[in-house]
DOTOR-444374 format. One record per residue (C-alpha): x, y, z; residue number from 1. Coordinates in steps of 0.05 Angstrom, whole numbers, padded with zeros to 5 digits, always signed. Layout:
BEGIN
       c1       c2       c3     n
        X        Y        Z   NUM
...
//
This chain:
BEGIN
       c1       c2       c3     n
   +00406   +00243   +00620     1
   +00441   +00177   +00609     2
   +00457   +00132   +00552     3
   +00485   +00061   +00551     4
   +00558   +00052   +00534     5
   +00575   -00006   +00488     6
   +00639   -00027   +00454     7
   +00635   -00034   +00379     8
   +00681   -00062   +00327     9
   +00680   -00039   +00255    10
   +00618   +00005   +00245    11
   +00561   -00021   +00202    12
   +00524   +00021   +00151    13
   +00454   +00011   +00123    14
   +00483   -00005   +00055    15
   +00531   -00058   +00080    16
   +00485   -00117   +00079    17
   +00427   -00152   +00044    18
   +00370   -00191   +00074    19
   +00363   -00265   +00066    20
   +00321   -00287   +00006    21
   +00254   -00318   +00021    22
   +00223   -00362   -00032    23
   +00150   -00382   -00029    24
   +00108   -00427   -00073    25
   +00052   -00399   -00115    26
   -00015   -00409   -00083    27
   -00086   -00404   -00108    28
   -00132   -00371   -00057    29
   -00203   -00348   -00056    30
   -00189   -00279   -00028    31
   -00246   -00255   +00015    32
   -00273   -00186   -00005    33
   -00280   -00129   +00043    34
   -00337   -00098   +00004    35
   -00340   -00031   +00040    36
   -00266   -00018   +00034    37
   -00262   -00045   -00037    38
   -00317   -00001   -00065    39
   -00278   +00061   -00045    40
   -00220   +00041   -00090    41
   -00257   +00009   -00149    42
   -00240   +00068   -00194    43
   -00166   +00050   -00191    44
   -00134   -00005   -00232    45
   -00130   -00069   -00191    46
   -00086   -00130   -00194    47
   -00080   -00191   -00150    48
   -00015   -00213   -00118    49
   +00005   -00278   -00151    50
   +00027   -00310   -00086    51
   -00025   -00285   -00037    52
   -00087   -00266   -00078    53
   -00087   -00198   -00044    54
   -00124   -00143   -00081    55
   -00076   -00086   -00095    56
   -00096   -00019   -00126    57
   -00050   +00026   -00166    58
   -00064   +00090   -00127    59
   -00008   +00134   -00155    60
   +00025   +00111   -00219    61
   +00086   +00129   -00262    62
   +00123   +00146   -00304    63
   +00137   +00200   -00252    64
   +00175   +00182   -00189    65
   +00128   +00179   -00130    66
   +00140   +00165   -00056    67
   +00100   +00157   +00008    68
   +00111   +00203   +00066    69
   +00151   +00167   +00120    70
   +00109   +00121   +00164    71
   +00123   +00161   +00227    72
   +00084   +00221   +00200    73
   +00012   +00235   +00177    74
   -00006   +00230   +00103    75
   -00082   +00223   +00102    76
   -00139   +00273   +00105    77
   -00205   +00264   +00140    78
   -00240   +00198   +00123    79
   -00183   +00184   +00073    80
   -00213   +00236   +00026    81
   -00143   +00261   +00010    82
   -00076   +00227   +00007    83
   -00010   +00267   +00010    84
   +00054   +00242   -00023    85
   +00118   +00265   -00056    86
   +00125   +00266   -00132    87
   +00163   +00299   -00189    88
   +00103   +00293   -00236    89
   +00087   +00367   -00241    90
   +00152   +00397   -00266    91
   +00207   +00344   -00257    92
   +00223   +00369   -00186    93
   +00201   +00333   -00123    94
   +00146   +00367   -00084    95
   +00086   +00351   -00040    96
   +00023   +00330   -00078    97
   -00048   +00313   -00058    98
   -00092   +00259   -00087    99
   -00167   +00266   -00082   100
   -00184   +00193   -00072   101
   -00256   +00198   -00097   102
   -00236   +00225   -00165   103
   -00163   +00209   -00175   104
   -00146   +00282   -00184   105
   -00075   +00301   -00164   106
   -00050   +00371   -00151   107
   +00015   +00400   -00123   108
   +00009   +00428   -00053   109
   +00077   +00459   -00037   110
   +00129   +00488   -00084   111
   +00191   +00446   -00100   112
   +00250   +00447   -00053   113
   +00211   +00450   +00013   114
   +00237   +00390   +00052   115
   +00219   +00407   +00124   116
   +00144   +00400   +00126   117
   +00091   +00359   +00162   118
   +00016   +00351   +00160   119
   -00022   +00358   +00224   120
   -00054   +00294   +00250   121
   -00126   +00316   +00248   122
   -00139   +00382   +00211   123
   -00102   +00369   +00146   124
   -00061   +00433   +00154   125
   +00010   +00432   +00127   126
   +00066   +00465   +00167   127
   +00131   +00479   +00132   128
   +00197   +00517   +00136   129
   +00219   +00563   +00079   130
   +00286   +00594   +00093   131
   +00280   +00621   +00164   132
   +00205   +00630   +00159   133
   +00153   +00581   +00186   134
   +00086   +00576   +00150   135
   +00019   +00543   +00160   136
   -00022   +00523   +00099   137
   -00097   +00510   +00105   138
   -00130   +00453   +00065   139
   -00157   +00506   +00016   140
   -00086   +00529   +00001   141
   -00085   +00593   +00041   142
   -00017   +00605   +00073   143
   +00002   +00647   +00133   144
   +00069   +00660   +00166   145
   +00068   +00637   +00238   146
   +00140   +00643   +00261   147
   +00214   +00650   +00247   148
   +00269   +00598   +00256   149
   +00326   +00633   +00295   150
   +00391   +00631   +00255   151
   +00431   +00624   +00320   152
   +00402   +00553   +00327   153
   +00444   +00530   +00268   154
   +00419   +00474   +00223   155
   +00351   +00442   +00230   156
   +00360   +00366   +00236   157
   +00315   +00306   +00245   158
   +00256   +00334   +00206   159
   +00196   +00368   +00238   160
   +00136   +00339   +00274   161
   +00069   +00367   +00296   162
   +00042   +00349   +00365   163
   -00023   +00310   +00367   164
   -00060   +00370   +00397   165
   -00030   +00415   +00343   166
   +00001   +00463   +00393   167
   +00075   +00452   +00378   168
   +00124   +00442   +00321   169
   +00183   +00399   +00342   170
   +00252   +00393   +00310   171
   +00325   +00380   +00324   172
   +00379   +00432   +00316   173
   +00454   +00429   +00307   174
   +00503   +00486   +00314   175
   +00570   +00480   +00278   176
   +00627   +00467   +00326   177
   +00583   +00443   +00384   178
   +00582   +00370   +00406   179
   +00512   +00374   +00434   180
   +00448   +00378   +00393   181
   +00382   +00405   +00417   182
   +00309   +00383   +00413   183
   +00267   +00447   +00407   184
   +00195   +00466   +00396   185
   +00157   +00526   +00371   186
   +00088   +00544   +00397   187
   +00042   +00548   +00336   188
   -00004   +00601   +00366   189
   +00050   +00655   +00377   190
   +00115   +00631   +00343   191
   +00155   +00629   +00408   192
   +00211   +00578   +00413   193
   +00235   +00539   +00473   194
   +00289   +00488   +00487   195
   +00266   +00418   +00505   196
   +00332   +00381   +00518   197
   +00405   +00377   +00496   198
   +00435   +00310   +00477   199
   +00507   +00290   +00459   200
   +00489   +00259   +00391   201
   +00456   +00275   +00325   202
   +00380   +00277   +00330   203
   +00339   +00240   +00277   204
   +00268   +00219   +00262   205
   +00233   +00269   +00308   206
   +00162   +00243   +00317   207
   +00110   +00270   +00367   208
   +00061   +00218   +00393   209
   -00008   +00221   +00359   210
   -00043   +00191   +00419   211
   -00004   +00228   +00474   212
   +00017   +00300   +00463   213
   +00064   +00297   +00523   214
   +00114   +00251   +00488   215
   +00162   +00259   +00431   216
   +00207   +00203   +00405   217
   +00272   +00214   +00367   218
   +00333   +00172   +00351   219
   +00408   +00174   +00357   220
   +00422   +00180   +00283   221
   +00487   +00151   +00256   222
   +00467   +00126   +00187   223
   +00479   +00056   +00214   224
   +00479   +00024   +00283   225
   +00481   +00069   +00345   226
   +00496   +00050   +00417   227
   +00426   +00072   +00440   228
   +00377   +00083   +00383   229
   +00310   +00102   +00414   230
   +00298   +00163   +00458   231
   +00236   +00194   +00488   232
   +00225   +00266   +00513   233
   +00168   +00280   +00561   234
   +00134   +00346   +00571   235
   +00121   +00326   +00643   236
   +00194   +00320   +00661   237
   +00230   +00359   +00605   238
   +00279   +00302   +00604   239
   +00300   +00254   +00549   240
   +00312   +00181   +00567   241
   +00324   +00118   +00527   242
   +00257   +00089   +00506   243
   +00282   +00017   +00497   244
   +00348   +00008   +00535   245
   +00390   -00034   +00488   246
   +00429   -00096   +00506   247
   +00469   -00151   +00471   248
   +00493   -00104   +00417   249
   +00424   -00105   +00385   250
   +00415   -00063   +00322   251
   +00350   -00026   +00337   252
   +00320   +00015   +00282   253
   +00257   +00045   +00249   254
   +00218   +00059   +00313   255
   +00146   +00085   +00307   256
   +00093   +00103   +00359   257
   +00036   +00053   +00368   258
   -00006   +00080   +00425   259
   -00001   +00128   +00484   260
   +00064   +00099   +00511   261
   +00078   +00041   +00464   262
   +00122   +00037   +00402   263
   +00143   -00014   +00349   264
   +00213   -00023   +00323   265
   +00256   -00072   +00285   266
   +00320   -00108   +00304   267
   +00369   -00124   +00248   268
   +00410   -00188   +00254   269
   +00472   -00160   +00222   270
   +00517   -00222   +00228   271
   +00513   -00296   +00244   272
   +00520   -00284   +00318   273
   +00461   -00237   +00319   274
   +00418   -00284   +00279   275
   +00420   -00327   +00343   276
   +00394   -00268   +00385   277
   +00324   -00238   +00384   278
   +00312   -00200   +00320   279
   +00253   -00180   +00276   280
   +00192   -00138   +00294   281
   +00182   -00120   +00368   282
   +00141   -00074   +00412   283
   +00150   -00044   +00481   284
   +00126   +00015   +00523   285
   +00160   +00067   +00566   286
   +00159   +00025   +00630   287
   +00181   -00041   +00600   288
   +00230   -00008   +00553   289
   +00266   +00027   +00610   290
   +00279   -00043   +00638   291
   +00303   -00071   +00570   292
   +00239   -00112   +00564   293
   +00208   -00121   +00496   294
   +00156   -00166   +00463   295
   +00180   -00199   +00400   296
   +00123   -00205   +00350   297
   +00158   -00236   +00290   298
   +00229   -00262   +00283   299
   +00259   -00254   +00213   300
   +00306   -00203   +00179   301
   +00257   -00145   +00184   302
   +00273   -00072   +00166   303
   +00211   -00027   +00171   304
   +00147   -00035   +00212   305
   +00081   +00000   +00227   306
   +00018   -00014   +00268   307
   -00055   -00007   +00252   308
   -00095   +00046   +00288   309
   -00144   -00006   +00315   310
   -00083   -00041   +00346   311
   -00102   -00108   +00315   312
   -00047   -00113   +00263   313
   +00027   -00099   +00252   314
   +00065   -00100   +00187   315
   +00137   -00114   +00171   316
   +00178   -00114   +00107   317
   +00245   -00142   +00086   318
   +00299   -00128   +00035   319
   +00264   -00170   -00018   320
   +00206   -00119   -00013   321
   +00158   -00170   +00016   322
   +00105   -00141   +00063   323
   +00080   -00186   +00119   324
   +00017   -00180   +00160   325
   +00030   -00198   +00233   326
   -00021   -00216   +00286   327
   +00008   -00188   +00351   328
   -00040   -00230   +00392   329
   -00021   -00296   +00359   330
   +00051   -00274   +00341   331
   +00037   -00303   +00273   332
   +00065   -00276   +00207   333
   +00033   -00285   +00139   334
   +00054   -00258   +00071   335
   +00009   -00202   +00045   336
   +00048   -00172   -00014   337
   +00104   -00210   -00049   338
   +00165   -00168   -00065   339
   +00179   -00145   -00136   340
   +00234   -00100   -00161   341
   +00222   -00071   -00230   342
   +00272   -00035   -00275   343
   +00325   -00044   -00220   344
   +00289   +00010   -00178   345
   +00302   -00015   -00108   346
   +00253   +00029   -00070   347
   +00235   +00010   +00001   348
   +00161   -00004   +00013   349
   +00158   +00046   +00072   350
   +00089   +00016   +00084   351
   +00037   +00043   +00132   352
   -00035   +00027   +00151   353
   -00093   +00070   +00130   354
   -00124   +00109   +00189   355
   -00186   +00063   +00186   356
   -00141   +00001   +00187   357
   -00174   -00027   +00124   358
   -00110   -00031   +00083   359
   -00037   -00013   +00074   360
   -00005   +00038   +00027   361
   +00066   +00025   +00002   362
   +00120   +00043   -00048   363
   +00135   -00006   -00104   364
   +00172   -00011   -00170   365
   +00135   -00075   -00192   366
   +00115   -00045   -00259   367
   +00180   -00008   -00273   368
   +00164   +00059   -00242   369
   +00166   +00087   -00172   370
   +00092   +00081   -00155   371
   +00047   +00080   -00093   372
   -00001   +00022   -00087   373
   -00054   +00004   -00035   374
   -00069   -00067   -00012   375
   -00133   -00084   +00025   376
   -00130   -00129   +00086   377
   -00167   -00195   +00076   378
   -00229   -00211   +00117   379
   -00195   -00274   +00139   380
   -00122   -00271   +00162   381
   -00118   -00346   +00152   382
   -00129   -00337   +00076   383
   -00058   -00311   +00070   384
   +00003   -00357   +00062   385
   +00029   -00377   +00131   386
   +00101   -00359   +00143   387
   +00113   -00375   +00216   388
   +00105   -00362   +00290   389
   +00156   -00328   +00334   390
//
């Protein structure tokens, strides 16, 4: 296993900078309706974005604090019948909740304090760790113990992820006093653990590939910039290799799978020199990434990204909480949701596409609370305000 060696000056942190401010004129648009998608959400209060005309639905509202599940992990049930999210609405403590989208009913799913959990990609089961015990919870709420986390592994790091075929639970582990960390997995059917690979850095953002159960992505987590951010483990080789081999001191971050061997990520231009280098939203695959080849889709100070399941669209946000819709084919970026910060609650959008690619769900404090809203994609991409080409 190898990693690139790069010389760094003073380390950067994620809190050490702000994105450039983007100001756009107000526009009046006739926003084309996607009737089938819209009817599903008509029961929720709707407002139109004042700059784009986009129809946005208040899916989960305050005064409670509510947050999306991270965009690398599943959050939707079959046919979008259920939506899973984090909230403190039930008892003032943050826990997993489920929204029944057809009625608006919200119920708690897991007890407070359970942080290491993940939905499965297809069956709507929830897997979670409670102490050293590993549990599976069915959609009807029935729980069963399926394994034990060995204490000799030390601390669980990087979160947990469920393989696309729902055979394995993956996680990172760290043992006090050891320089190396380990990617491990537990077989769901019998609770047996096995070691995948050891790496000489802290493991973060463990995410199995929905489309390809052989691959697991994780990152070199530093809380800021790392010498080689993206890593990929293969069940075929039992080796971990850099996914996109970094160059030019690029700050790669917020990687997410987008196909069987393809992933999206963002590149942060952290100083004037790096604003002259490629930055923004990019994609690559295992083969191209191993050769430091990427495809830049939108160049601007981007922070998070995600791709639609039909592979037609990519989104990106910025530190002003704007959400952009990007056409990867045209490499064209248009504003979808204008950024608003209410009551000084600077929540990140952490936006992601619905499984049917009809819209995007995101965090917002526009109305003074930490809420979750849903914006439908327009029928015509050209109806949105044009921002630029790469």
